[in-house]
C-alpha positions in Angstrom: 157.4 200.9 91.6 157.0 197.2 91.8 156.8 194.5 94.4 159.9 192.7 95.5 161.0 189.2 94.5 157.4 188.0 94.3 156.6 190.6 91.7 153.1 191.3 93.0 151.7 194.6 91.8 150.8 196.0 95.2 150.8 199.7 94.1 148.1 201.4 92.0 150.8 203.3 90.1 154.1 201.9 88.8 156.7 203.2 86.3 158.6 201.2 83.7 161.8 203.0 82.5 164.0 200.3 81.0 166.0 201.4 78.0 165.6 200.0 74.5 169.2 198.7 74.4 168.5 196.6 77.5 165.2 195.3 76.0 166.9 194.3 72.8 169.5 192.3 74.8 166.7 190.6 76.7 164.9 189.6 73.5 168.2 188.2 72.1 168.8 186.2 75.2 165.3 184.8 75.2 165.6 183.7 71.6 168.7 181.8 72.4 167.2 180.2 75.5 163.9 179.2 74.0 164.6 179.0 70.3 161.8 181.5 69.4 160.9 185.1 69.4 161.3 186.8 72.8 159.9 189.8 74.5 161.1 192.3 77.1 160.9 191.0 80.6 159.1 192.9 83.3 159.3 191.3 86.7 161.7 189.8 89.2 164.3 187.2 88.4 162.5 184.5 90.3 158.9 183.2 90.1 156.4 185.9 89.4 152.9 185.9 91.0 150.4 188.3 89.5 146.8 189.2 90.3 144.2 191.9 89.6 145.9 193.7 86.8 144.1 196.9 87.4 147.2 199.1 87.6 147.9 202.2 85.6 151.0 202.8 83.4 152.6 206.2 83.7 153.5 208.1 80.5 156.7 206.5 79.1 159.6 208.7 78.1 160.8 208.9 74.5 163.2 205.9 73.8 162.1 204.0 76.9 161.0 200.4 77.1 157.3 201.2 76.6 158.0 202.9 73.3 160.1 200.0 72.2 157.1 197.8 72.9 154.8 199.9 70.8 153.1 202.0 73.5 152.7 205.7 72.5 154.2 208.3 74.8 151.2 210.7 74.1 148.7 209.0 76.5 149.3 207.0 79.6 147.7 203.6 78.8 145.9 201.5 81.4 146.7 197.9 82.1 143.7 195.7 81.6 141.3 195.3 84.5 140.5 191.6 85.1 139.7 189.2 87.8 142.2 186.7 86.4 145.3 185.6 88.3 148.2 183.1 88.1 151.9 182.5 88.5 154.8 182.5 86.1 158.6 182.3 85.8 158.4 185.4 83.6 155.6 187.9 83.0 156.2 190.0 79.9 154.5 193.1 78.7 154.4 193.2 74.9 152.5 196.4 74.4 149.3 198.0 75.5 146.9 195.4 76.9 149.2 192.5 75.9 150.8 190.2 78.4 152.8 187.0 78.0 153.1 184.3 80.7 156.3 182.1 80.4 156.0 178.7 82.1 153.1 179.7 84.2 149.4 179.2 85.0 146.2 181.1 84.5 142.8 181.0 86.1 139.8 183.2 86.7 138.8 181.4 89.9 138.8 183.3 93.2 141.9 183.1 95.3 142.1 179.9 97.4 139.7 178.1 95.0 141.5 176.8 92.0 138.6 175.0 90.5 140.2 175.1 87.1 143.4 176.5 85.6 145.7 176.3 82.6 149.4 175.6 82.7 151.3 176.5 79.6 154.8 176.8 78.4 153.9 180.0 76.6 150.5 181.8 77.2 149.8 185.1 75.4 146.9 187.3 76.8 145.4 189.9 74.5 142.9 192.1 76.3 142.1 194.1 73.2 140.6 191.0 71.5 139.9 189.3 74.9 141.5 186.1 73.6 144.3 184.0 75.1 146.6 181.6 73.1 148.8 179.0 74.6 151.5 176.5 73.5 152.0 173.1 75.2 149.0 173.8 77.5 147.2 171.6 79.9 143.8 172.2 81.5 143.4 171.2 85.1 140.1 170.6 86.9 140.3 170.2 90.7 144.1 169.8 90.4 143.7 166.9 87.9 144.8 167.2 84.3 141.9 166.6 81.9 143.1 167.9 78.6 146.4 168.7 76.9 147.0 170.4 73.5 150.1 171.7 71.7 148.1 174.8 71.0 144.9 176.2 72.4 142.9 179.4 72.4 140.2 180.5 74.8 138.2 183.6 75.7 139.3 185.8 78.6 135.9 187.3 79.4 133.5 184.3 79.0 132.4 185.7 75.7 131.5 183.6 72.7 134.5 182.6 70.6 134.8 180.8 67.2 136.2 177.3 67.4 135.5 173.6 67.4 133.0 172.2 69.9 133.2 168.8 71.6 132.7 166.1 69.0 129.9 163.6 69.6 129.9 159.9 68.9 127.0 157.5 68.6 125.8 154.1 67.3 122.5 152.7 66.1 121.4 149.6 64.3 119.9 151.6 61.3 122.7 154.3 60.9 125.8 152.5 62.2 128.5 154.5 63.8 128.0 158.3 64.0 130.6 161.0 64.3 129.8 164.8 64.5 132.4 167.6 64.7 130.5 170.8 65.2 132.2 174.2 64.6 131.0 177.3 66.3 131.4 180.6 64.3 131.1 183.8 66.3 130.1 186.0 63.3 129.3 189.2 65.2 128.1 190.3 68.7 124.5 189.8 67.5 124.8 186.7 65.3 126.5 183.3 65.3 126.3 180.0 63.5 127.1 176.4 64.3 128.1 174.1 61.4 128.0 170.4 62.2 129.4 167.9 59.6 128.1 164.5 60.6 129.0 161.0 59.2 126.9 157.9 59.4 128.8 154.7 58.5 125.7 153.1 57.0 124.1 156.2 55.4 126.8 158.7 54.4 127.8 162.3 55.1 125.3 164.9 56.4 125.7 168.6 56.9 123.7 170.4 59.6 123.8 174.1 60.4 122.1 176.7 62.7 122.2 180.4 62.2 121.0 182.8 65.0 120.6 186.5 64.9 119.3 189.2 67.2 118.7 192.9 66.9 116.6 195.6 68.6 113.6 195.0 66.3 114.0 191.4 65.3 115.3 188.0 66.2 115.3 184.5 64.8 117.2 181.4 63.9 117.5 179.2 60.8 118.2 175.5 60.9 118.9 173.0 58.2 120.1 169.5 57.7 120.9 167.7 54.4 121.9 164.1 53.7 122.4 163.4 50.0 121.9 159.9 48.7 121.0 158.0 51.9 122.3 154.5 51.4 119.6 153.1 53.7 116.8 154.7 51.7 117.5 153.8 48.1 119.9 156.8 47.7 117.2 159.4 48.3 118.2 162.9 49.3 116.9 163.7 52.8 116.6 167.1 54.5 115.0 169.0 57.4 114.5 172.7 57.9 113.3 175.2 60.5 112.8 179.0 60.2 111.8 181.2 63.1 111.6 184.9 62.9 110.0 187.7 65.1 109.8 191.3 63.9 108.8 194.5 65.6 107.4 196.7 62.8 106.8 199.7 65.0 103.6 201.6 65.8 102.2 198.5 67.7 102.7 196.2 64.7 104.5 192.9 64.9 105.1 189.8 62.8 106.3 186.3 63.3 107.1 183.3 61.1 107.5 179.7 62.2 108.1 177.2 59.5 109.4 173.6 59.7 109.4 170.6 57.5 111.2 167.3 56.6 111.7 165.4 53.4 109.8 162.3 54.5 107.7 160.8 57.4 110.6 158.7 58.8 113.2 161.5 58.9 113.1 162.0 62.7 112.8 158.3 63.6 115.8 157.5 61.4 118.2 160.4 61.9 117.4 162.1 65.2 119.1 161.0 68.4 116.7 163.0 70.6 113.5 161.3 71.8 111.6 164.7 71.7 112.2 165.0 68.0 111.8 161.3 67.1 108.3 161.4 68.7 107.3 164.6 66.9 104.4 164.0 64.5 103.0 167.5 63.7 105.3 170.2 62.2 103.9 173.7 62.4 103.9 176.2 59.6 102.6 179.5 60.8 102.7 183.2 60.0 101.3 185.9 62.3 100.7 189.6 61.9 99.6 191.4 65.1 98.7 194.8 66.4 98.4 196.2 69.9 96.4 199.3 70.3 96.2 199.8 74.1 92.8 198.5 75.2 92.4 196.3 72.1 94.6 193.9 70.1 94.2 192.1 66.8 96.1 189.5 64.9 95.8 187.5 61.7 97.1 183.9 61.5 97.8 181.6 58.6 98.6 178.1 59.8 99.0 174.5 58.5 100.9 171.4 59.5 103.0 168.7 58.0 101.8 165.5 59.5 104.2 162.6 59.9 103.1 158.9 60.0 106.3 156.9 60.1 104.5 153.7 61.1 102.5 152.1 58.2 100.1 150.4 60.7 96.7 152.1 60.2 96.0 152.0 63.9 99.1 154.2 64.5 98.1 156.8 62.0 97.1 160.3 63.1 94.9 162.8 61.2 96.2 166.1 59.9 94.7 169.1 61.7 92.7 171.8 60.0 94.6 174.6 58.2 93.7 178.2 59.1 93.4 180.3 56.0 93.3 182.8 57.7 92.2 183.3 61.3 91.5 186.9 62.5 91.2 187.6 66.2 90.1 190.8 67.9 90.1 191.2 71.6 89.2 194.3 73.7 88.9 195.2 77.3 87.8 198.4 79.1 88.3 198.1 82.8 86.2 201.2 83.6 83.2 201.2 81.3 80.5 203.2 83.0 81.5 201.7 86.4 81.8 198.1 85.0 84.4 196.0 83.2 83.7 195.3 79.5 85.5 192.6 77.5 85.0 191.4 74.0 86.4 188.4 72.1 85.7 188.0 68.4 87.1 185.7 65.8 86.8 184.8 62.1 88.3 181.6 60.9 88.4 179.8 57.5 89.0 176.1 58.0 90.3 173.9 55.2 91.0 170.2 55.1 91.6 167.5 52.4 89.1 165.0 53.8 86.8 166.7 56.4 84.2 169.4 56.6 85.3 172.8 55.4 83.8 176.2 56.0 84.0 179.5 57.9 83.2 180.3 61.5 82.5 183.6 63.1 82.4 184.0 66.9 81.5 187.0 69.1 81.5 186.9 72.9 80.8 190.3 74.6 81.0 190.2 78.4 80.1 192.7 81.2 81.2 192.3 84.8 80.7 194.4 87.9 83.5 193.7 90.4 83.0 194.6 94.1 86.4 194.6 95.6 87.2 195.4 99.2 90.2 194.7 101.5 90.0 191.0 102.2 87.1 190.0 99.9 85.6 190.4 96.5 82.4 189.4 94.5 82.3 189.6 90.7 79.0 188.9 88.9 79.4 188.6 85.1 77.0 188.2 82.1 77.8 187.5 78.5 76.4 186.2 75.2 78.3 183.7 73.1 77.2 184.0 69.5 78.5 181.7 66.7 77.7 181.4 63.0 78.9 178.6 60.6 78.9 178.8 56.8 80.0 175.4 55.5 81.4 174.9 52.0 81.6 171.1 52.2 80.0 168.6 54.6 81.2 165.1 54.9 78.6 164.5 57.7 74.9 165.0 57.7 73.5 168.4 58.7 72.8 171.9 57.5 75.4 174.1 55.7 74.4 177.2 57.7 74.3 177.0 61.5 73.8 179.7 64.2 74.2 179.3 68.0 73.5 181.8 70.7 74.0 181.1 74.4 73.8 183.4 77.4 76.4 182.9 80.1 76.2 184.1 83.7 78.6 183.6 86.6 79.5 184.8 90.0 83.0 184.6 91.4 83.7 185.4 95.0 86.6 184.9 97.5 88.1 186.0 100.7 91.7 186.3 102.0 92.9 185.8 105.6 96.5 186.4 106.7 98.6 185.5 109.7 102.3 185.9 110.6 104.2 182.6 111.0 107.6 181.0 110.5 108.8 178.7 107.7 112.0 176.7 108.6 112.9 179.4 111.1 112.3 182.3 108.7 109.5 184.9 109.1 106.6 184.4 106.7 103.0 185.4 106.0 100.5 182.6 105.6 97.2 183.2 103.7 94.0 181.3 103.7 91.8 182.0 100.7 88.4 180.4 100.3 86.8 180.8 96.9 83.3 180.0 95.4 82.5 180.1 91.7 79.0 179.6 90.2 78.3 179.4 86.5 75.0 178.9 84.5 74.7 178.1 80.8 71.5 176.7 79.3 71.6 173.5 77.3 71.5 173.7 73.5 71.9 170.7 71.2 75.1 171.1 69.1 75.3 167.7 67.4 75.0 169.2 64.0 77.9 171.6 64.5 81.2 170.2 63.1 84.3 170.0 65.3 87.0 172.1 63.8 89.3 172.9 66.8 87.5 171.8 70.0 88.6 169.2 72.5 87.8 168.2 76.0 90.0 170.1 78.5 91.9 168.4 81.3 90.4 168.7 84.8 92.9 170.7 86.7 93.2 173.8 88.9 93.4 176.1 85.9 90.3 174.6 84.3 88.2 174.1 87.4 87.2 177.8 87.4 86.5 178.0 83.7 83.1 178.5 82.2 83.4 175.8 79.5 84.9 172.3 79.9 85.7 172.3 76.1 88.6 174.0 74.5 88.0 175.9 71.3 84.7 177.4 70.1 82.8 174.5 68.6 81.3 173.2 71.8 79.8 175.1 74.7 78.7 172.9 77.6 75.5 173.5 79.6 76.3 174.3 83.2 74.6 174.7 86.5 77.5 174.1 88.8 79.4 175.4 91.8 83.1 175.2 92.4 84.5 175.5 95.9 88.2 175.8 96.6 90.6 176.6 99.4 94.1 177.9 98.8 96.9 178.6 101.3 100.2 180.4 100.5 103.4 181.2 102.3 104.8 184.7 101.4 108.0 186.5 102.1 106.8 189.5 104.2 109.6 191.8 102.9 109.3 191.1 99.2 105.9 189.4 98.8 107.5 186.5 97.0 105.6 183.2 97.1 107.5 180.4 98.8 104.7 177.7 98.8 101.2 177.2 97.6 98.6 174.4 98.3 95.1 174.2 96.9 92.1 171.8 97.2 88.9 172.1 95.2 85.7 170.4 94.4 83.1 171.0 91.6 79.5 170.3 92.4 77.1 169.7 89.4 73.6 170.8 90.0 72.4 169.5 86.7 73.8 166.9 84.3 76.3 167.7 81.6 74.5 167.0 78.3 76.8 168.3 75.5 79.1 165.8 74.0 82.2 166.5 71.9 81.1 164.0 69.2 77.8 162.1 68.8 74.3 163.0 70.0 73.7 165.0 73.2 72.3 163.4 76.3 68.5 163.5 76.2 66.9 166.0 78.5 64.7 163.4 80.1 67.6 161.6 81.7 68.5 164.4 84.2 67.6 162.2 87.2 69.9 159.3 86.3 73.2 160.6 87.7 74.9 161.4 91.0 74.5 165.0 92.3 78.2 165.3 93.3 80.7 164.3 90.6 
């Protein structure tokens, strides 16, 4: 049962019962007409339109056309289900899940919207491998031809497929003309690779590759580049590498590795065409082992950097950060601890450096808060004690080798939420108005003798405005007697709760002067009156 002259498959069931003798004659005629191997014809004598090949073949009889084409008579095979469509002079069935389009077109666009399509003299569709191969094919985009090839192959289901990618060209004063011809290798459903031979007219040939893999318990990628005998750098071998791997070890354990490096300081500025890479100055080398135990987590980190200084100008040099060998972090939180919330942050770090102070630092910060939460408002008082101990192996600055610091920290966080129904560009919305007040108190303690291992002054923004400490890291704890006031408004979707818009304004009021400095001496306590109250 088939359509009429148009050949459209408008019935869910159709039967093909052409005899083998007829099929053989058709193959012979096709070979004479086209000069190649033919196949049995299924379709009308005129142009054939086809769409939505979700039909079902009935069981062929012994000696019928379907058996000649290699389809077993034991089970009724199904034609492939696809959203593709097209037109053809001939539409040939060459076996189970195999179609051939003769002088036709193919597209996966919706009817009435031919955004792209392929016209080919011969186009074979294999729905077992989900691959199409065409001869004398032209790709059209918005009815305009954009690419022609005597042979092409592409995927039928938008899946990855091995093949050459678009070549890239470039030119620079240092490297000359550049040509890269990347090849994509679809190794398996969970791994692939890209191999990119690249040629620099002034430097030579380079080979770059990337390998990616993914599984239920691990994932990662490996990258590498190698340029032997760079003619612009006294025939030196130059290379770059990157290794990233994440592993789920089970039972709450995990591990991760992030390693990267280059052969010399000028590698990225000479050989990278991406501004993000050419401006990269610190290359991370890090290994992490972690554990999550429900209400507490722990991890151990080993970390160092390769520091790049491509400019010989001393004013443009940057310092190498401290290496962590290792750092151990332990965090815990019990939301219902005798009616209060208990949290604990503890850390041990061994800092090493070629030129700066070296030593070990231990930090413990237990905190206890008592949240009062009601519909529309909340108040959360919190107290904590930040305790730090330093044991220094080498000092390049003056000061003791053993230092201890203990600071109490108290804060009160409060807020309210008001809501009203409104409209947003004609759509129903819920608008909120959320005032918030945050007070924090930390007494002053002179910290000029404490080395700066990993601290820096944080940016003043909406994330930092409600923080206890204006410094990042653990080496500096500011004194504080301050109030932060803020007002936030949001527009929410009343059906899903999704946030469509947020606006916020805030102000921090200092009730006493900040005295702790990142470097250098602290502000003397007698100068409290020489500053403006509102900063």
